[in-house]
SELOTI-874520 format. One record per residue: residue number from 1; x, z, y of N, C-alpha, C in turn; chain. Coordinates in steps of 0.2 Angstrom, whole numbers. Layout:
N
NODE_k_nu_nw_nv_cau_caw_cav_cu_cw_cv_c
NODE_NUM_X_Z_Y_X_Z_Y_X_Z_Y_A $
...
***
This chain:
395
NODE_k_nu_nw_nv_cau_caw_cav_cu_cw_cv_c
NODE_1_4_0_-6_0_0_0_4_0_6_A $
NODE_2_2_-4_11_6_-4_17_6_2_21_A $
NODE_3_12_5_23_12_11_27_13_10_34_A $
NODE_4_14_4_37_16_3_44_14_-4_46_A $
NODE_5_15_-5_52_14_-11_55_20_-13_60_A $
NODE_6_22_-19_59_28_-22_63_26_-28_66_A $
NODE_7_27_-28_73_25_-34_77_31_-37_80_A $
NODE_8_32_-43_78_38_-47_80_36_-53_85_A $
NODE_9_40_-54_89_39_-60_94_35_-58_100_A $
NODE_10_34_-63_104_30_-61_110_34_-57_116_A $
NODE_11_30_-56_121_33_-52_127_29_-45_127_A $
NODE_12_32_-40_129_29_-33_129_30_-30_135_A $
NODE_13_25_-26_137_26_-21_142_29_-14_139_A $
NODE_14_35_-14_139_38_-8_135_41_-3_141_A $
NODE_15_38_3_140_40_8_145_39_6_152_A $
NODE_16_33_2_153_31_0_160_35_-6_162_A $
NODE_17_39_-9_158_43_-15_161_42_-21_156_A $
NODE_18_40_-27_159_39_-33_155_46_-36_152_A $
NODE_19_46_-37_145_52_-39_142_51_-43_136_A $
NODE_20_56_-46_133_55_-49_126_54_-43_121_A $
NODE_21_49_-44_116_48_-39_111_54_-40_106_A $
NODE_22_57_-34_105_63_-34_100_61_-32_93_A $
NODE_23_54_-31_92_52_-28_86_49_-21_87_A $
NODE_24_42_-21_86_39_-15_87_36_-12_81_A $
NODE_25_38_-6_79_36_-3_72_32_3_73_A $
NODE_26_26_3_70_22_9_70_21_12_63_A $
NODE_27_20_18_63_19_22_56_15_28_58_A $
NODE_28_10_30_54_7_36_55_3_37_62_A $
NODE_29_1_31_64_-3_31_71_2_31_77_A $
NODE_30_8_31_76_13_32_82_18_26_82_A $
NODE_31_20_25_88_26_20_89_32_24_87_A $
NODE_32_36_21_82_42_25_80_48_22_81_A $
NODE_33_48_15_82_55_11_83_53_5_87_A $
NODE_34_58_3_92_58_-3_95_65_-6_94_A $
NODE_35_65_-12_92_71_-15_90_73_-15_83_A $
NODE_36_68_-18_79_68_-18_72_65_-25_69_A $
NODE_37_68_-28_64_66_-34_62_63_-34_55_A $
NODE_38_64_-29_51_61_-29_45_61_-22_42_A $
NODE_39_58_-21_36_57_-14_33_53_-15_27_A $
NODE_40_52_-9_24_48_-9_17_41_-6_19_A $
NODE_41_37_-9_15_29_-6_15_27_-8_22_A $
NODE_42_28_-14_24_25_-15_31_21_-21_31_A $
NODE_43_16_-21_35_12_-27_37_15_-30_43_A $
NODE_44_17_-36_43_21_-40_48_16_-44_52_A $
NODE_45_16_-43_59_12_-48_63_17_-52_67_A $
NODE_46_17_-58_66_22_-63_69_19_-66_75_A $
NODE_47_21_-66_81_19_-69_87_23_-74_90_A $
NODE_48_20_-78_94_24_-84_97_25_-81_105_A $
NODE_49_21_-83_109_22_-81_116_17_-77_119_A $
NODE_50_13_-73_114_8_-69_116_11_-63_120_A $
NODE_51_6_-59_123_8_-53_128_5_-47_124_A $
NODE_52_10_-42_124_8_-36_120_8_-30_126_A $
NODE_53_2_-27_126_1_-22_132_-1_-16_129_A $
NODE_54_-1_-10_132_-4_-4_130_-12_-5_129_A $
NODE_55_-15_-1_125_-22_-2_124_-25_0_131_A $
NODE_56_-31_-3_132_-35_-2_138_-39_4_137_A $
NODE_57_-40_8_142_-43_14_142_-49_14_147_A $
NODE_58_-55_14_145_-61_14_149_-64_20_150_A $
NODE_59_-63_23_156_-65_30_157_-72_30_161_A $
NODE_60_-75_25_162_-82_24_165_-86_18_163_A $
NODE_61_-90_20_158_-94_14_155_-101_17_153_A $
NODE_62_-106_13_155_-113_15_153_-116_11_147_A $
NODE_63_-112_6_145_-114_3_139_-111_-4_139_A $
NODE_64_-112_-8_135_-110_-15_134_-113_-19_128_A $
NODE_65_-113_-25_128_-116_-29_123_-123_-28_121_A $
NODE_66_-127_-26_126_-134_-24_126_-136_-17_123_A $
NODE_67_-130_-13_123_-131_-6_121_-130_-1_127_A $
NODE_68_-135_3_128_-135_8_133_-133_15_130_A $
NODE_69_-127_18_132_-124_23_128_-129_30_129_A $
NODE_70_-133_30_134_-138_35_135_-143_35_130_A $
NODE_71_-144_30_127_-150_29_122_-148_26_115_A $
NODE_72_-143_21_115_-142_17_110_-136_19_105_A $
NODE_73_-134_15_101_-129_16_96_-122_16_99_A $
NODE_74_-119_22_99_-112_23_101_-107_19_97_A $
NODE_75_-108_18_91_-103_14_87_-104_7_88_A $
NODE_76_-110_4_89_-111_-3_90_-108_-4_97_A $
NODE_77_-109_0_102_-106_0_108_-98_-1_108_A $
NODE_78_-95_4_104_-88_5_104_-85_-2_100_A $
NODE_79_-88_-4_95_-86_-10_92_-86_-16_96_A $
NODE_80_-91_-17_100_-91_-22_105_-85_-21_110_A $
NODE_81_-84_-15_112_-78_-14_117_-71_-16_114_A $
NODE_82_-71_-15_107_-64_-17_104_-63_-24_105_A $
NODE_83_-68_-28_105_-67_-35_105_-65_-37_112_A $
NODE_84_-65_-33_117_-63_-34_124_-57_-30_126_A $
NODE_85_-54_-27_121_-47_-24_123_-47_-16_124_A $
NODE_86_-53_-13_123_-53_-6_123_-50_-3_117_A $
NODE_87_-46_2_118_-43_6_112_-46_13_113_A $
NODE_88_-48_15_119_-51_22_120_-56_21_125_A $
NODE_89_-61_25_125_-66_25_130_-70_31_131_A $
NODE_90_-73_32_136_-77_38_138_-84_36_139_A $
NODE_91_-89_36_135_-96_34_136_-99_39_142_A $
NODE_92_-102_35_147_-104_39_153_-112_39_152_A $
NODE_93_-115_45_152_-122_47_151_-125_48_158_A $
NODE_94_-131_45_159_-135_46_165_-142_48_163_A $
NODE_95_-143_55_162_-149_57_160_-151_64_163_A $
NODE_96_-157_65_164_-159_72_166_-156_78_162_A $
NODE_97_-155_83_165_-152_89_162_-155_91_155_A $
NODE_98_-162_91_155_-165_93_149_-165_88_143_A $
NODE_99_-163_82_145_-162_77_139_-155_76_137_A $
NODE_100_-150_79_140_-143_79_137_-142_82_131_A $
NODE_101_-145_88_129_-143_91_123_-146_87_117_A $
NODE_102_-151_84_117_-154_80_112_-150_74_111_A $
NODE_103_-147_71_117_-143_65_116_-137_66_113_A $
NODE_104_-134_72_114_-127_74_111_-128_75_104_A $
NODE_105_-134_78_102_-135_79_95_-136_72_91_A $
NODE_106_-139_68_94_-140_61_91_-133_58_90_A $
NODE_107_-129_58_95_-122_55_95_-118_59_90_A $
NODE_108_-118_65_89_-114_69_84_-116_67_77_A $
NODE_109_-123_66_76_-125_64_69_-123_57_68_A $
NODE_110_-123_52_73_-120_46_71_-113_45_70_A $
NODE_111_-109_49_74_-102_49_73_-99_53_67_A $
NODE_112_-103_58_65_-101_62_59_-102_58_52_A $
NODE_113_-106_52_52_-106_48_46_-101_43_46_A $
NODE_114_-96_43_51_-91_38_50_-85_40_46_A $
NODE_115_-83_36_41_-78_38_36_-71_35_38_A $
NODE_116_-71_30_42_-65_27_44_-65_24_51_A $
NODE_117_-61_25_55_-61_23_62_-59_16_62_A $
NODE_118_-64_12_64_-63_4_65_-66_2_72_A $
NODE_119_-66_7_76_-68_5_83_-64_10_88_A $
NODE_120_-64_8_95_-60_12_99_-61_20_99_A $
NODE_121_-56_24_100_-58_31_100_-62_33_105_A $
NODE_122_-67_37_104_-72_40_109_-68_47_111_A $
NODE_123_-65_47_116_-60_52_118_-64_58_122_A $
NODE_124_-71_58_122_-75_62_126_-80_59_129_A $
NODE_125_-84_63_133_-90_60_137_-89_61_144_A $
NODE_126_-93_58_148_-94_58_155_-101_59_157_A $
NODE_127_-102_63_162_-109_64_165_-109_61_172_A $
NODE_128_-113_56_173_-114_53_180_-121_54_182_A $
NODE_129_-123_59_185_-130_61_186_-131_66_181_A $
NODE_130_-134_72_182_-139_73_188_-136_76_194_A $
NODE_131_-130_78_194_-127_82_200_-124_78_205_A $
NODE_132_-129_73_208_-127_69_213_-132_69_219_A $
NODE_133_-129_68_225_-133_68_231_-137_62_232_A $
NODE_134_-134_56_230_-137_50_232_-137_46_225_A $
NODE_135_-143_42_224_-144_39_217_-139_33_216_A $
NODE_136_-139_29_222_-135_23_221_-139_19_215_A $
NODE_137_-135_16_210_-139_12_205_-142_17_199_A $
NODE_138_-142_23_200_-144_28_195_-152_29_196_A $
NODE_139_-156_30_191_-163_32_192_-163_38_196_A $
NODE_140_-167_38_201_-168_44_205_-171_50_201_A $
NODE_141_-175_49_196_-177_54_192_-172_59_189_A $
NODE_142_-166_56_188_-161_59_185_-158_65_189_A $
NODE_143_-158_64_196_-155_68_201_-157_75_200_A $
NODE_144_-153_80_202_-154_87_202_-153_89_209_A $
NODE_145_-157_95_212_-156_97_219_-150_102_219_A $
NODE_146_-147_104_214_-142_109_214_-138_109_208_A $
NODE_147_-133_114_207_-129_114_201_-127_121_201_A $
NODE_148_-127_124_195_-124_131_194_-120_131_187_A $
NODE_149_-116_136_186_-112_136_180_-116_137_174_A $
NODE_150_-122_141_174_-126_142_168_-128_135_165_A $
NODE_151_-131_131_170_-133_124_168_-127_120_165_A $
NODE_152_-122_120_168_-116_117_166_-114_119_159_A $
NODE_153_-114_126_158_-112_129_151_-116_126_146_A $
NODE_154_-123_126_147_-127_123_142_-126_116_140_A $
NODE_155_-124_112_145_-122_105_143_-116_105_140_A $
NODE_156_-111_109_142_-104_109_138_-105_111_131_A $
NODE_157_-109_116_130_-110_118_123_-114_113_119_A $
NODE_158_-119_110_122_-122_104_118_-118_99_116_A $
NODE_159_-113_97_120_-108_92_119_-102_94_114_A $
NODE_160_-102_100_112_-97_103_108_-90_103_112_A $
NODE_161_-91_104_119_-85_104_124_-82_98_124_A $
NODE_162_-85_92_123_-82_86_123_-83_82_130_A $
NODE_163_-85_85_135_-86_82_142_-79_82_145_A $
NODE_164_-77_76_146_-70_76_150_-70_75_157_A $
NODE_165_-76_72_159_-76_70_167_-84_72_169_A $
NODE_166_-84_75_174_-91_77_177_-91_74_184_A $
NODE_167_-96_70_186_-97_67_192_-101_72_196_A $
NODE_168_-99_73_203_-102_78_206_-102_77_214_A $
NODE_169_-107_78_218_-107_77_225_-105_84_228_A $
NODE_170_-100_85_232_-97_91_234_-102_95_238_A $
NODE_171_-107_92_241_-111_95_246_-117_99_243_A $
NODE_172_-118_97_236_-124_101_233_-123_108_232_A $
NODE_173_-128_112_233_-127_119_233_-124_121_226_A $
NODE_174_-119_125_226_-116_128_220_-110_123_218_A $
NODE_175_-109_117_221_-104_112_218_-97_115_218_A $
NODE_176_-95_118_224_-88_120_225_-86_125_219_A $
NODE_177_-90_130_218_-89_135_213_-88_132_206_A $
NODE_178_-93_127_205_-93_123_198_-86_119_197_A $
NODE_179_-84_116_203_-78_112_203_-72_116_201_A $
NODE_180_-72_122_204_-66_126_203_-66_129_196_A $
NODE_181_-72_131_193_-72_133_187_-70_128_181_A $
NODE_182_-73_122_182_-72_117_177_-65_114_178_A $
NODE_183_-62_114_184_-55_111_184_-50_116_181_A $
NODE_184_-52_123_181_-47_127_178_-48_127_170_A $
NODE_185_-53_124_168_-54_123_160_-52_116_158_A $
NODE_186_-49_112_163_-46_105_161_-51_100_161_A $
NODE_187_-57_101_164_-62_95_165_-61_92_171_A $
NODE_188_-61_86_171_-60_82_178_-66_82_182_A $
NODE_189_-66_84_188_-72_83_192_-71_78_197_A $
NODE_190_-76_73_197_-75_67_201_-80_67_207_A $
NODE_191_-77_66_213_-82_65_219_-86_59_218_A $
NODE_192_-92_60_219_-97_54_217_-103_54_221_A $
NODE_193_-105_48_223_-112_47_226_-114_52_232_A $
NODE_194_-109_53_236_-109_59_241_-111_57_248_A $
NODE_195_-113_62_251_-114_61_259_-110_67_262_A $
NODE_196_-106_70_258_-102_76_261_-98_74_267_A $
NODE_197_-96_79_271_-92_78_276_-85_79_274_A $
NODE_198_-80_77_278_-73_77_276_-71_84_274_A $
NODE_199_-74_89_278_-72_96_277_-75_99_270_A $
NODE_200_-81_97_268_-84_98_262_-80_95_256_A $
NODE_201_-78_89_257_-74_86_252_-67_89_251_A $
NODE_202_-64_91_257_-58_94_256_-58_100_252_A $
NODE_203_-64_104_253_-65_110_249_-65_109_242_A $
NODE_204_-68_103_240_-69_101_233_-62_99_230_A $
NODE_205_-58_96_234_-51_94_232_-47_101_231_A $
NODE_206_-47_105_236_-44_111_236_-46_115_230_A $
NODE_207_-52_114_228_-55_118_222_-53_115_215_A $
NODE_208_-50_109_215_-48_105_209_-50_98_208_A $
NODE_209_-55_96_212_-57_89_211_-51_84_211_A $
NODE_210_-51_79_206_-45_75_206_-46_68_205_A $
NODE_211_-52_66_206_-54_59_205_-60_57_209_A $
NODE_212_-60_51_211_-66_48_215_-69_43_212_A $
NODE_213_-76_43_211_-80_38_207_-81_32_211_A $
NODE_214_-80_26_207_-80_20_210_-80_20_218_A $
NODE_215_-73_21_220_-72_21_227_-74_15_231_A $
NODE_216_-76_17_237_-79_12_242_-87_12_240_A $
NODE_217_-89_11_234_-96_10_232_-100_17_233_A $
NODE_218_-106_16_236_-110_22_238_-107_26_243_A $
NODE_219_-102_24_246_-99_28_252_-102_25_258_A $
NODE_220_-104_29_263_-107_26_269_-102_25_274_A $
NODE_221_-103_21_279_-99_20_285_-101_24_291_A $
NODE_222_-97_28_293_-99_33_299_-100_29_305_A $
NODE_223_-105_33_309_-107_30_315_-101_32_320_A $
NODE_224_-100_27_325_-95_28_330_-96_35_334_A $
NODE_225_-92_39_335_-93_45_339_-95_44_346_A $
NODE_226_-92_38_349_-93_36_356_-93_28_356_A $
NODE_227_-97_25_360_-97_18_360_-89_15_361_A $
NODE_228_-87_11_356_-81_8_356_-75_12_353_A $
NODE_229_-77_18_351_-72_22_347_-73_21_340_A $
NODE_230_-67_20_336_-68_18_329_-69_25_325_A $
NODE_231_-74_25_321_-76_31_317_-71_33_312_A $
NODE_232_-70_39_310_-66_42_305_-71_43_299_A $
NODE_233_-70_41_293_-75_42_288_-72_45_282_A $
NODE_234_-76_47_277_-74_50_271_-69_46_267_A $
NODE_235_-70_39_267_-65_35_264_-58_35_267_A $
NODE_236_-58_36_273_-51_37_277_-48_43_274_A $
NODE_237_-51_48_274_-48_55_271_-46_54_264_A $
NODE_238_-50_51_260_-48_50_252_-42_45_251_A $
NODE_239_-42_40_256_-36_36_255_-29_39_256_A $
NODE_240_-29_44_261_-23_48_262_-22_54_258_A $
NODE_241_-27_56_254_-27_62_250_-23_61_244_A $
NODE_242_-17_63_244_-13_62_238_-15_66_231_A $
NODE_243_-19_70_232_-21_74_226_-26_71_222_A $
NODE_244_-29_65_224_-35_62_220_-33_55_219_A $
NODE_245_-35_53_213_-35_46_211_-42_43_212_A $
NODE_246_-42_36_213_-48_33_215_-49_28_210_A $
NODE_247_-56_27_207_-58_22_203_-60_16_207_A $
NODE_248_-58_10_205_-61_4_208_-64_-1_203_A $
NODE_249_-70_-4_204_-73_-9_200_-70_-15_202_A $
NODE_250_-66_-19_199_-62_-24_201_-65_-31_200_A $
NODE_251_-71_-32_203_-74_-39_202_-75_-43_208_A $
NODE_252_-73_-40_214_-74_-43_220_-81_-44_223_A $
NODE_253_-86_-41_219_-92_-40_222_-93_-33_224_A $
NODE_254_-91_-28_220_-92_-21_222_-87_-19_227_A $
NODE_255_-81_-22_227_-76_-21_232_-72_-27_234_A $
NODE_256_-71_-28_240_-68_-35_242_-61_-34_241_A $
NODE_257_-57_-40_241_-50_-40_239_-46_-36_245_A $
NODE_258_-49_-37_251_-45_-33_257_-45_-26_256_A $
NODE_259_-51_-23_253_-51_-16_252_-47_-14_246_A $
NODE_260_-47_-18_241_-43_-16_235_-36_-16_238_A $
NODE_261_-33_-21_242_-26_-21_244_-25_-15_248_A $
NODE_262_-30_-13_252_-29_-7_257_-28_-1_252_A $
NODE_263_-32_0_247_-31_5_242_-24_6_239_A $
NODE_264_-22_0_237_-15_0_234_-10_2_239_A $
NODE_265_-11_0_245_-6_1_250_-6_9_252_A $
NODE_266_-12_12_252_-12_19_254_-11_24_248_A $
NODE_267_-14_22_242_-14_26_237_-7_25_232_A $
NODE_268_-5_19_233_0_17_228_-3_16_221_A $
NODE_269_1_12_217_-2_10_211_-3_16_206_A $
NODE_270_0_21_207_0_27_202_-6_31_203_A $
NODE_271_-10_30_209_-16_34_210_-23_29_210_A $
NODE_272_-22_23_207_-28_19_206_-30_18_199_A $
NODE_273_-36_18_197_-38_17_190_-44_12_191_A $
NODE_274_-43_6_187_-48_1_187_-53_3_181_A $
NODE_275_-59_3_183_-64_4_178_-69_-1_178_A $
NODE_276_-73_-2_172_-78_-7_171_-84_-4_175_A $
NODE_277_-86_2_174_-93_5_176_-98_0_173_A $
NODE_278_-97_-2_167_-101_-7_164_-108_-5_163_A $
NODE_279_-112_-10_165_-120_-10_164_-121_-11_156_A $
NODE_280_-126_-9_153_-127_-10_146_-127_-18_144_A $
NODE_281_-129_-22_149_-129_-29_148_-122_-32_149_A $
NODE_282_-117_-29_151_-110_-31_151_-108_-35_145_A $
NODE_283_-105_-40_146_-102_-44_140_-107_-49_137_A $
NODE_284_-113_-49_139_-118_-54_137_-118_-60_140_A $
NODE_285_-120_-66_137_-119_-72_141_-124_-72_147_A $
NODE_286_-123_-77_151_-127_-78_157_-134_-79_155_A $
NODE_287_-139_-75_159_-146_-76_157_-150_-70_160_A $
NODE_288_-156_-69_158_-160_-64_159_-162_-60_153_A $
NODE_289_-162_-53_154_-163_-49_148_-167_-43_150_A $
NODE_290_-171_-41_145_-175_-35_145_-173_-31_139_A $
NODE_291_-168_-26_140_-165_-22_135_-169_-17_132_A $
NODE_292_-169_-16_125_-172_-11_122_-168_-5_122_A $
NODE_293_-171_1_122_-167_8_122_-162_8_127_A $
NODE_294_-165_7_133_-161_7_139_-164_11_145_A $
NODE_295_-160_14_149_-162_18_155_-163_13_161_A $
NODE_296_-162_7_160_-162_2_166_-170_1_167_A $
NODE_297_-174_-1_163_-180_-3_164_-181_-10_168_A $
NODE_298_-186_-14_166_-187_-20_169_-182_-25_167_A $
NODE_299_-183_-31_170_-178_-37_168_-172_-37_172_A $
NODE_300_-167_-39_169_-160_-39_173_-157_-46_172_A $
NODE_301_-153_-48_176_-150_-55_176_-142_-55_177_A $
NODE_302_-139_-59_173_-131_-59_173_-130_-67_175_A $
NODE_303_-125_-67_179_-123_-74_181_-116_-75_178_A $
NODE_304_-111_-71_179_-105_-71_176_-102_-64_176_A $
NODE_305_-96_-63_173_-93_-56_173_-91_-53_179_A $
NODE_306_-89_-58_184_-87_-55_190_-92_-55_196_A $
NODE_307_-98_-56_194_-104_-56_199_-108_-50_198_A $
NODE_308_-107_-46_193_-112_-40_193_-118_-42_189_A $
NODE_309_-122_-36_189_-129_-37_185_-134_-35_191_A $
NODE_310_-140_-39_190_-145_-38_196_-152_-38_193_A $
NODE_311_-156_-35_196_-163_-35_195_-165_-42_195_A $
NODE_312_-168_-45_190_-170_-52_189_-174_-54_195_A $
NODE_313_-171_-60_198_-174_-63_203_-173_-60_210_A $
NODE_314_-169_-55_211_-168_-51_217_-160_-51_218_A $
NODE_315_-158_-48_224_-151_-47_226_-150_-40_225_A $
NODE_316_-154_-36_221_-152_-29_220_-147_-28_214_A $
NODE_317_-141_-26_216_-135_-25_211_-137_-18_207_A $
NODE_318_-137_-19_201_-138_-13_197_-132_-11_192_A $
NODE_319_-127_-14_193_-121_-12_189_-116_-18_188_A $
NODE_320_-111_-16_185_-105_-21_183_-106_-25_177_A $
NODE_321_-104_-31_177_-104_-35_170_-97_-35_167_A $
NODE_322_-92_-31_170_-85_-31_168_-84_-28_161_A $
NODE_323_-79_-31_157_-77_-28_151_-69_-26_152_A $
NODE_324_-67_-22_148_-60_-19_149_-55_-24_151_A $
NODE_325_-55_-30_147_-50_-35_148_-51_-39_155_A $
NODE_326_-57_-39_157_-58_-42_164_-54_-38_169_A $
NODE_327_-54_-31_168_-51_-27_173_-44_-29_174_A $
NODE_328_-40_-29_168_-33_-31_167_-32_-38_170_A $
NODE_329_-36_-43_168_-35_-50_170_-36_-50_178_A $
NODE_330_-41_-47_180_-43_-48_187_-38_-45_192_A $
NODE_331_-34_-39_189_-29_-36_193_-24_-42_194_A $
NODE_332_-22_-46_190_-17_-51_190_-20_-57_194_A $
NODE_333_-26_-60_192_-28_-66_195_-32_-66_201_A $
NODE_334_-36_-60_202_-40_-59_208_-36_-56_214_A $
NODE_335_-32_-50_211_-29_-46_216_-21_-46_216_A $
NODE_336_-19_-51_213_-12_-53_213_-7_-48_212_A $
NODE_337_-8_-43_207_-4_-38_205_0_-41_199_A $
NODE_338_6_-38_198_10_-39_192_7_-37_186_A $
NODE_339_9_-40_180_7_-38_173_8_-30_173_A $
NODE_340_14_-28_175_16_-21_175_11_-16_178_A $
NODE_341_9_-18_185_4_-15_189_-3_-15_185_A $
NODE_342_-5_-21_183_-11_-21_179_-12_-16_173_A $
NODE_343_-6_-16_169_-6_-11_164_-6_-4_166_A $
NODE_344_-3_-2_172_-3_4_174_-10_7_176_A $
NODE_345_-14_2_180_-20_4_183_-26_4_177_A $
NODE_346_-25_0_172_-29_0_166_-28_4_160_A $
NODE_347_-22_7_160_-20_11_154_-16_17_155_A $
NODE_348_-10_17_159_-6_23_160_-10_28_165_A $
NODE_349_-13_25_170_-16_30_175_-21_34_172_A $
NODE_350_-26_31_168_-31_35_165_-29_39_160_A $
NODE_351_-24_37_156_-21_42_151_-18_48_154_A $
NODE_352_-14_47_160_-11_52_163_-16_57_166_A $
NODE_353_-21_54_169_-26_59_172_-29_63_167_A $
NODE_354_-30_61_161_-33_65_155_-28_68_151_A $
NODE_355_-22_67_152_-17_71_148_-16_68_141_A $
NODE_356_-17_61_140_-17_58_133_-10_56_132_A $
NODE_357_-9_55_125_-2_52_123_-3_45_122_A $
NODE_358_-6_42_127_-8_35_127_-6_31_133_A $
NODE_359_-8_25_134_-7_22_140_0_18_141_A $
NODE_360_5_19_137_11_17_138_14_15_131_A $
NODE_361_18_10_131_21_8_124_28_11_125_A $
NODE_362_29_16_121_36_20_121_36_24_114_A $
NODE_363_42_26_113_43_30_106_39_36_106_A $
NODE_364_35_38_101_31_44_100_24_43_103_A $
NODE_365_23_38_107_16_37_109_11_35_104_A $
NODE_366_5_36_105_0_33_100_0_26_100_A $
NODE_367_0_23_94_0_16_93_-6_12_95_A $
NODE_368_-8_12_101_-14_9_103_-12_3_107_A $
NODE_369_-13_-3_105_-10_-9_108_-15_-15_108_A $
NODE_370_-15_-19_113_-19_-25_114_-14_-31_114_A $
NODE_371_-15_-36_110_-11_-42_111_-16_-48_113_A $
NODE_372_-13_-51_119_-17_-56_122_-14_-63_122_A $
NODE_373_-18_-68_122_-15_-75_123_-12_-75_130_A $
NODE_374_-6_-78_131_-2_-77_137_-5_-81_143_A $
NODE_375_-8_-87_141_-11_-91_147_-18_-89_149_A $
NODE_376_-22_-87_144_-29_-86_146_-30_-78_147_A $
NODE_377_-25_-74_144_-26_-67_145_-32_-64_141_A $
NODE_378_-34_-68_136_-40_-66_132_-37_-62_126_A $
NODE_379_-41_-57_123_-39_-53_118_-39_-57_111_A $
NODE_380_-33_-56_108_-32_-59_101_-32_-53_96_A $
NODE_381_-29_-48_97_-29_-42_93_-30_-35_97_A $
NODE_382_-34_-31_94_-34_-24_96_-32_-19_91_A $
NODE_383_-28_-15_92_-25_-10_87_-26_-3_90_A $
NODE_384_-28_1_85_-29_8_87_-26_12_81_A $
NODE_385_-21_17_84_-17_21_79_-14_17_74_A $
NODE_386_-11_11_76_-7_7_71_-11_2_67_A $
NODE_387_-18_2_67_-22_-2_63_-26_-7_67_A $
NODE_388_-26_-13_65_-29_-18_68_-37_-18_67_A $
NODE_389_-40_-16_73_-48_-15_72_-52_-21_74_A $
NODE_390_-48_-26_78_-51_-32_80_-46_-38_80_A $
NODE_391_-48_-44_77_-44_-50_78_-48_-55_79_A $
NODE_392_-46_-60_84_-50_-66_86_-53_-70_80_A $
NODE_393_-48_-70_75_-50_-74_69_-56_-71_65_A $
NODE_394_-57_-65_66_-63_-62_62_-69_-61_67_A $
NODE_395_-69_-64_73_-74_-62_77_-79_-68_78_A $
***
């Protein structure tokens, strides 16, 4: 029986630098050698001019392939993500507080029946809603008027302490105390859907908030303090606040290329995370859909992956149509970043935020890898823990 996987040929982003692949060896789910051409009990994957990158980590996703993670099959969703380059993901739930325990029970039962991992690792869960001030694209019925630790503890217990990120508006009553408590417990609190002042937001950051949800989107533009005087907004503060990383939905619909460039210049590549924030319809072909088992309701319409998802026949944007590989590809083709930068914002930065042994190809790291066609940057292989879980030939 094969005990390892050896990848020969192609180019590789090794320790953050693009170079020729000298032979990448994996055993036991880890990268154990770089610079090897043969060995015993190995499966060998021989490449030509393909590109080898760290597995893509999607920390903000509401669904894909017609599956809404708040209601549908987590495994079906995850397998679809594998075909688009995800090796780890955080399903993002948007449900009222009283519906979350039942949903976590359903997910636990589905995942407990899995005998062998053949899809991206579910590295935890995220709650976007109900602890938000402004709905944005989320159902207003999900929103709560306040937040307290007792409610949070009930949700954490229901999830078996698997919540990794909590989206929260700092101005909600009780929010600052909750942010401080959760941050001490290693849960990422993300500033989201807010109308908070700069002073309120700074208190949240002082209390431990370290992420900003889909930066620029759902943030309002301040009114000028006086005619002709340029206003200072919350966005300005977050751009120069070195303690927080910012998410960007990189499709040029949610955020313009100028604002993306502004974020790179202010935050630096190390504090930007590209996310799909994918709508359950993401990844489906162009057309109109009425999804079953979805929180969306009504008919939605997709034009292409970089155009977003809309209420059918309207200009109401209800989410992103991006998949993980689109984030990587768009970093290069739309926003003119290097392959190394694209890998950092799609893999290393989310891994570092969450303290994962992933996101970089280096000795001792988890063997989570994506292999791309060099010209099209389309996924050819997705590898999790040294095992090929998707190949184009089998799709």
